[in-house]
Structure formats: structure tokens, C-alpha cells
N, C-alpha and C positions, 0 to 999 in steps of 0.2 A: 400513674402508677400503669405498668407494662404489663398486661394480664396475657401477652404474647412470649411466653418464655419459649419460644423457640426461636426468636429474633431478638440479639441484645443491640444497640444503638450505644456504640463508643463513645462516637466523638462530631460533632458538626464539622464539617470540612469547609476550607476557606472559599470563599466565592471566587471564578475566575478574577473580578477585578483586581481583587486584592492579591492573587498572585502574580498578577500582571503588574503591580507595584512593587510586589518584593523583586520579582526577576524581569526590570524592563528591558525593551526593545530602545536602543539607539536611533539616530535618525540615520547616522550612516548604514546599518544595517538593515533598515526599514526600506533604503533606497536599493540595496543588494536584491531582496524579497521579491520587493515590486519588479525588479528587472527579470529577475528569473521567471517570476509568474506569469509576468506578460509574453515571455517568450514563447513557454509552456503551453499557455493558452493559444497562442497562435499555430502551435503543432498542433492542437486538436483541431483549429477550426480551418487546416488547410493552409493557412498563409505560410507554412514552414515546412520545406519534405524532411527534416532531420527526423532521424530515430528516434525514438525514445527506449533509454536503458532505465528500469527501477531496479535496483539493484545493490545488496549489503545483505546483511544477517536475516536469519529467520527469526530471531528476537534480540532485541539490544539489551545485552544482559549484564552490560560491564562498559562504563563510559570512557575509560581508557584504550581498551581495543577498538572499542567501535569508532572513537575517532580518529585513530591511528589507520584504521582500515578507510574511513571517508578521505583521509588526508590524502592515502595512496591514490584514490582518485583524479584529484587534481591534476597532476602531470600527465594523465592517461586522459582527460577531458580535453586539455589543452591541446594534445596532437590529434583529437577525432573530433575538434568542435566544429566542423564544418558538415560533418556526416552525422554526429550522435550527440543529444541532447542527454547526459546522465544525470538521474535522480536517485541519490542515495536511500536507500531503504534505511531506517530507523525505528523500527516496530517496538514500541513499549507497552503493549499490553496485548495479551495473545490469547484466543480463543482455546479451550480443551474441550475436545469430545465431549470428554464424561465429566467435564470439573474438575479432575485433577490434574497434579503435576504445576510446571513454574508456569505463571499466569503472567511474567513479564515485569517489566521495572514498575509499572506503574502500582504493580501490588508488592513487589518486591526490592525495593534498590539494589539491597544483598540478597541473592537468592538463595543464601545458604541461615538467610534469618527468617524469623516471623513476618507477616505481611504489614507492613506499615504505609497505610493510602495516603498521608498528608505528602509525606516523605517521598512516596512514589509520584506524588502531583508534580511536587517541584524538580523532584531528578529528572523528570521527563521535559520539563519546560528548560531545565540548566540545561541539559545534554543539546536537546535541538537548537537551543540557541545556538550555544558553544559551538555548534557543527557549522554551523552559518558564518560565522563570526571568523573562524580559523579557516574554512573553507572556499566560502562565498556560493556551497550550493544551498539550494533549499530542499527540503527533504521529503519523504513520504512516510506515514503513518499509517495504522489502522483504527478506523473509527469500532472498537468494540462496544465502549459504551457513547451512546450517542450525547447523552449530557455532557460527557468529560470535553468533546471538541473545543468547548470555549476557553480553556486552559491554553489552547496550543493554535488558535486560528488567526492569528497575527504571525503566525511562525510558518506554518508547512506549506509545502507548495503541491503536495498530492495527498488524496484520501481514497484508502480502499476500503469497502465495504465485503466481509467475508461470506463465504459459501453459507453460513449459519446465520448470518444478521441478514441476507439481502431480502428475506421474507417479512422482516418486522417493520411494522408501519411507521414507528419511530425513527428507526434509520433511514428509509426513505423519505418522511419530513422534515428530517434536519439536513439532510443530503441536499434538500432544494434550497436550503438559505445558504449552502455554504458557497464560495467565492474561487475555489479552486478545481482542479478536474477531479470529480470521484467517480472511480470506478467500481462497478456493480459485478461481484462474483458470480457466475453461474453456480445453483445451490448444488447439494453434493448428490442430488438426485440427479442432475444434470437438464433439468429442465430449463429451457430455453424461453419458455412464455414465462418463466417467474422472472428471469433475469432481465426480460424487455419490460415487464409491468414494472418493475423496478425503476428501472431508467426512466419510464414515461411518468412514473409518480415525481420522481426527483427532478424531473426537467419542469413541472407545473408548479403554481404556486399555490400556497396551503396558510390556513389559519389553524392553527395548533396549541397546545400546552406543551411548554418547554421551559424545564427549570422554574416550573412556577409561575411562568407569566403565560398570557394570551401572547404567541408572537405571529406574524405573518411575513411570508418570504416569498421572493419573485420567480422563484425555480432557478435551477442550475443547468443552462444548456449544455456545457460539458460534461454530463453525467455519461458515461459510456461502459461498453460491454468486458466484461474479462473472463476468457476462457482458461479454466485451472483445472481440466478434467474434472471426472464423477466417479460414484460409487455404485455398481449395478447391485440388484436385488439378492446378489451372492457375496457383498460384501467385496467385491475386486474392483480394482482401480482401472479404470477406463480412460483414454484420450479422449479428447475434443480440438485436438491443432490440427488434426489432417485434410486434406484439400475438401473431401466433401463436408466436413462438419463448417470450415471457415466459409464455403459457399452458403452452407444452411445459414448462416448467422446473416450474409448480406441478404438473402432471402429475406429474413426478418426485419431488418431496418427497410427494406423496400416495402413491405407490408405495412408499416410504421412509418411512412414517409413525412410525417409532420414533426417528426423527433430531428433535433438540429445537432447538426455535427456527429455524423456516424461514425463511431471509431470503434475498435478494438485493441486491448492490449491481451497479451498471450504471455498466460502464468506457467511459465517452463519447469517446474518443482509441481508439489502436489498431485493430484492423480494422473498428471498428465504425464509423469517421469515416475509414478509410483514409489514417489521419494527417494527415488535413485539419482543424485544431483549431478553425476557425471554424466548424464542423458543429454544436460540441459543444453550444450552446446550444439548437439545432432538435432535436438528440437527445432532451435532458433535456424539452423539451416535448410530443416524440411519446410517451415514456413514463409520463409523468405523465397524459397523456391516456386513456392504455391504462389506466392507474389507476385513472382517475377514472370510465372506462367499464364496468370487472369489480372486485368486491371480490375476487379472490381474488389476482390481480395487485397492489392496492391493498395488502392484509394482508401478501403478500411483500416487498414493493418497500421497503427500508431506505432508499435513497439512490443517491449517485453518487460517481463518482471522474472528478475533473477536471486535465488539466495543462493549466496556468495560470502567468504569472511575469510579471515585470514588462514586458517587450517581446514584443509577437508575434513568432510564427516560430522562427527558430534561425538558427544561424550556426555557422561553423567552429571548433574549438580555437585560440584564439590570437588570433582576430578582434576581441576587446576592448570589446564591447559590453555594457556593464552589465546583468545582468538578463535577458540573452536567452540562452534553450538552447542547449547545447552537445551536444545529444542531439534526440529527436523535438522538434519544432516545438511550441509553446506557444499558448494564448488569453492575450494582452496583459492588463495590468491593470486597464485603463477598461473593457474589454470584459466581462472576469472579475469586475467588482463590480457591474456592471450588471445579469451574469446571476443574480447569487447575489439581489438586489432584487427581479426579475423572478419569480424562481423562490418567493420568501418572498410575493410579490403573487399567485401562482397556488394555491399549495396552502393 
């Protein structure tokens, strides 16, 4: 008998192994995933000097438009492959500051329908697998729920831990067992020490409880910093991609010189742009200029995170504009394509 009437247990969800059996990865796709993952790890390890662009919609709300978007990146990647390594953003679960609003495909495969977590779990795996099969990319997703990583751990190329999750112990410990690069965002307060502590925790080994098991992890040396701007005490967005902030992060890494593969990804939207996506090209050029001016920044900088979709801006859930974000506003395809080519010309 459930005496807590404030929580109702709807149903037991399928285990990750069961979902993987339902939606398996064939051998040819495994080879593609392994190759792309190895290339990405080489960039973070400093063995490959290409620039990473983690680019795509704020939220992956519709399979057709997301696959359309990712497919458009294929010919672009081919043209810039010597300079840029593209990782499409397919963010299927979205944190919400107040808990209200669309929480991503994981919760609602149909954004206009009620939540269905089982359908969401299978829809997200199907989408990520389809992206690899049809485009050859390995993609990025956000670790909103640390226990859900196992549903996608054999497919993803990159994992991000958000500004509101970076202080959470379970996210840090789970990241220590992830076998792809994990980006730790600075918290909404902007405190670098919290982000650095998260990186430190994730790079070390741990024993803890995960999905009802006692588990041991070896540590993830590819855990790194993502600067995404912050919110001050007055609720105003403040950027942290400027030259002085980048040098401050260099100093933080120097003070923790036992950390492996010091790396930075700059998130060009969120508080860095004040959620004004058209500012993203300017921000990237400003950061690249800082890197040209200072070797420490150049060595630390591995790439950028960009919110981009087919159409500029954002819309409400149910408005029905194909390829337009239903969460944060994004940079449209034409501007995004131009941005990628401009970056390739600069570096």
C-alpha cells in the first residue's frame, strides 16, 4: 500500500539492456561509432588539432526535422573535414528552470501529448541510432537524469552536464564512468571552482550506488570545462567568453595541474549571448581572436557549442513551423552553414 499520495508509481520502466535488445546497434554502425569516438578523443588529447563544433537544435523535438538538419551537416563536414570536427546536438531531455515547459523527447515524444517515458526512452534511442546510420555522425546529448545514460551509452559521442546539474554528486560520479568526453558547464552562478571540482571528481575513480547496483568507475580523463555565461545577483545574463575569463580558466587548470587533458568548449548561446542566437557568430570570432593572441588559450580551446536549427528563432509548442525550436531560439540553417565555412576560413 502506498501511503504517500503525493507520488504515484505509474509503471516499471524497461531496463537499458532490454531497450538495447529492442533497438540494437549492428556491427557496421558500431565501427562508425568507434571511429568517430576515437577521432573526438584524439582532439581532446591534443593529438588532432581540428576544432570541434557541437551544433544543433536547443531541443530535439521532432525526428523528421532533426534528421533533416543533421543530414544537411554531412556535405558541410566533408568540405571542412581537415579543420573542423562536427558533433550534432541531439538533446532529447531538457532541464527547465522552474520545472515547467517542454522537457524534451524523453518526456514527450509528441510535444503536444501528455508525457510517456517509455515511448520517450525508445524514441530517443531510435533517433540517435538513426542519425548515426544515415549520416555517420556520433552525436551529443545532455545528461539530465544520470541513471538514463545507459540507454544511450553505446551510441553517443559526447555528453554534457548542465549548469544546474554540475553540482550534483550523482552526475559527477556517473561522468567518471562514461567512456566519451563529458563537458561540465559552469553553474548559473558562474563560479569556476564548482565546475573545476566537478571535473576533478569525474576524472577520478569512485565506488557508488547506480541503478540499484554497487558500481566502480575508473575515472574519465576527458572530462572538461564548458563556459556558458552566468546570471548575476540581479538576474542579468553575463558573458564569460571574454579574454580575461579565458585566461582565468587557464589559471584554474594550472592550479590543478594533475587534471588530464585540460580542455574548453565555449557555449555561444545561453547566458553568453543572453539567448540571442544571432550573436553566436560574433562570439565565436571573438574567442578565436583571443586564441590567436594567446597560446595558453589556443591550447585550451577545443571548440564551440552552438544552438542551430533549420529556421531562425523559436516558436510555441503546437505552432507547427517545421524545423523551428520550441525551446530556446536558434540560429537558422543558412546562417549556420555560413558560420561553419567562416570558421574554417579563420582557423
